[in-house]
Each structure stands twice: as C-alpha cells, then as structure tokens.
C-alpha positions as CSV (number, residue, x, y, z in Angstrom):
1,M,20.8,-4.2,-3.7
2,A,18.9,-7.2,-2.9
3,P,15.3,-6.3,-2.2
4,L,13.9,-7.0,1.3
5,E,12.1,-10.2,1.4
6,S,8.4,-9.9,1.5
7,E,5.2,-11.4,0.3
8,L,3.8,-7.9,0.3
9,I,5.7,-6.4,-2.4
10,D,6.2,-7.1,-6.1
11,W,9.7,-5.9,-6.4
12,T,9.5,-5.7,-10.3
13,V,6.8,-3.2,-10.1
14,C,8.4,-1.5,-7.3
15,R,11.6,-1.0,-9.0
16,A,9.9,0.0,-12.3
17,T,8.1,2.8,-10.2
18,R,11.5,3.6,-8.6
19,S,13.2,4.1,-12.0
20,A,10.3,6.1,-13.3
21,L,10.1,8.5,-10.4
22,G,14.0,8.8,-10.0
23,P,14.8,11.1,-7.3
24,N,11.1,11.9,-6.6
25,F,10.4,8.3,-5.4
26,V,10.9,9.1,-1.7
27,R,8.8,12.2,-1.9
28,I,5.9,10.3,-3.6
29,L,6.4,7.4,-1.1
30,G,5.8,10.0,1.6
31,Y,2.5,11.1,0.0
32,F,1.7,7.4,-0.1
33,R,2.3,7.2,3.6
34,E,-0.1,10.5,4.2
35,D,-3.0,9.4,1.7
36,G,-2.9,5.8,2.8
37,T,-3.2,6.6,6.5
38,V,-6.2,8.8,5.6
39,S,-7.8,6.1,3.5
40,V,-7.1,3.5,6.0
41,S,-8.9,5.7,8.6
42,K,-11.7,6.4,6.3
43,I,-12.4,2.6,5.6
44,E,-12.3,2.1,9.3
45,E,-14.7,4.9,10.1
46,A,-17.0,3.9,7.4
47,M,-16.9,0.1,8.8
48,R,-17.9,1.5,12.2
49,A,-20.8,3.5,10.7
50,K,-21.9,0.6,8.4
51,D,-21.4,3.0,5.5
52,P,-20.3,1.3,2.3
53,V,-20.6,4.5,0.3
54,A,-18.0,6.2,2.3
55,M,-15.7,2.9,2.2
56,V,-15.9,2.9,-1.8
57,M,-13.7,6.0,-2.6
58,A,-11.2,5.5,0.5
59,A,-10.8,1.7,-0.8
60,H,-10.3,2.8,-4.4
61,T,-7.7,5.4,-3.5
62,L,-5.7,3.1,-1.5
63,K,-6.0,0.2,-4.1
64,G,-4.2,2.5,-6.9
65,E,-1.8,4.3,-4.7
66,A,-0.7,0.7,-3.3
67,L,-0.5,-0.8,-6.8
68,Q,1.8,1.9,-8.2
69,F,4.5,0.7,-5.5
70,G,3.9,-3.1,-6.3
71,A,2.1,-3.5,-2.8
72,L,0.0,-6.2,-4.5
73,R,-1.6,-7.7,-1.3
74,L,-2.7,-4.5,0.1
75,S,-3.8,-3.4,-3.3
76,V,-6.0,-6.6,-3.7
77,T,-7.5,-6.3,-0.3
78,A,-8.3,-2.6,-0.8
79,E,-9.9,-3.6,-4.2
80,T,-11.9,-6.5,-2.4
81,I,-13.2,-4.0,0.0
82,E,-14.0,-1.5,-2.9
83,M,-16.0,-3.9,-4.8
84,T,-17.8,-5.5,-1.9
85,A,-18.6,-2.0,-0.7
86,R,-20.0,-1.4,-4.3
87,A,-22.2,-4.3,-4.2
88,C,-23.4,-3.4,-0.8
89,V,-24.5,-0.1,-2.1
90,E,-26.2,-1.5,-5.0
91,H,-28.2,-4.0,-2.7
92,H,-28.7,-1.3,-0.1
93,D,-26.9,-4.0,2.6
94,T,-24.5,-3.1,5.3
95,P,-20.6,-4.0,4.8
96,D,-20.6,-6.5,7.7
97,E,-19.0,-9.1,5.7
98,L,-15.9,-6.9,5.4
99,I,-15.0,-6.6,9.2
100,E,-12.0,-9.1,9.2
101,L,-10.6,-7.5,6.0
102,V,-10.9,-4.1,7.5
103,V,-9.5,-5.0,10.7
104,A,-6.3,-6.5,9.1
105,L,-6.1,-3.5,6.9
106,R,-4.2,-1.1,9.0
107,A,-1.5,-3.7,10.1
108,M,-0.9,-4.6,6.6
109,F,-0.6,-0.9,5.4
110,E,2.0,-0.2,8.1
111,E,3.9,-3.4,7.5
112,T,3.8,-2.6,3.8
113,L,5.0,0.8,4.3
114,A,7.7,0.1,6.4
115,I,9.4,-2.4,3.9
116,L,8.9,0.2,1.2
117,E,10.6,2.8,3.5
118,E,13.4,0.7,4.6
119,D,14.2,-0.3,1.1
120,A,14.2,3.4,0.0
121,S,16.5,4.2,2.7
122,P,19.9,5.7,1.7
123,V,21.4,3.7,4.7
124,V,19.9,0.4,3.2
125,Q,21.3,1.3,-0.1
126,Q,24.7,2.2,1.3
127,R,24.9,-1.5,3.0
128,H,24.3,-3.0,-0.4
129,P,26.7,-1.1,-2.9
130,Q,26.6,-2.4,-6.5
131,G,28.5,-1.7,-9.4
132,F,31.5,0.4,-10.3
133,G,33.6,1.3,-7.3
134,H,32.2,-1.6,-5.1
135,R,35.1,-2.7,-2.6
136,F,35.7,-6.2,-2.0
137,G,37.1,-6.5,1.6
C-alpha cells in the first residue's frame, strides 16, 4: 500500500510501529486518539489559565505518543510547548509566547489523526492490494 501523502507523518516510523504492534496497531491508535484529545484539551486549558506547570506534562505526553506513530510535526510542536512551558516555570513567567502554537495544536492533532486512521483503515488497505494474489485487470 502506498502511504497517504502528508508532511505530518514520517511513514518509516509509522510502518515500524505498525509492524511492531501488529494487530494491536488499530487499538493503540484508538488510545492515541483518546489520550491525545485529553492532552490537547489540557494544554488549551493551561494556556487559558496561563499555567505553564499544567502545560508541561500534557505536552510531554502528547510528544511521546505522537512520536511513536511518526507524527513528527505534532511531536516537535508538543516538545516546543513542553520546553517553553518548562522555561516559563523556571523563570516564573506566563506562557503567553505559546499562544499561536497552542491555537494551531488541535487542528494539527486532528489532521494527523485523520491521516493515521485513514491509512489504518481496512478499506484503504483493500484498495491498494499488494503481493501474492494481486489481480491485474
């Protein structure tokens, strides 16, 4: 199957994870949907509250989960939020400089997840048969 085109996903990492998880991949992807939605909400809430402490763990969690699926842009964005929030904690500052990243985060997460879920769909896989038994017209 040819991977869906996207600058959001490192398909080499995604395929390695898929191979390692085997039939559990779709279930773990579902956990990523649930956990990622919670993490994004916590980051948004922390931004509204100007609370960098609350932002750190949620961003750290999102970073790691995104990375395991090859969602590099999402992971890098979450890491930037995490590290900047850590610096704000150390300097007793508010995370105001993160507003643009936090505002863009939900759309990036949802787009990334949609691409991963579409790629994992058995219907998409069936449209791109490979290997033994592949029929040519």
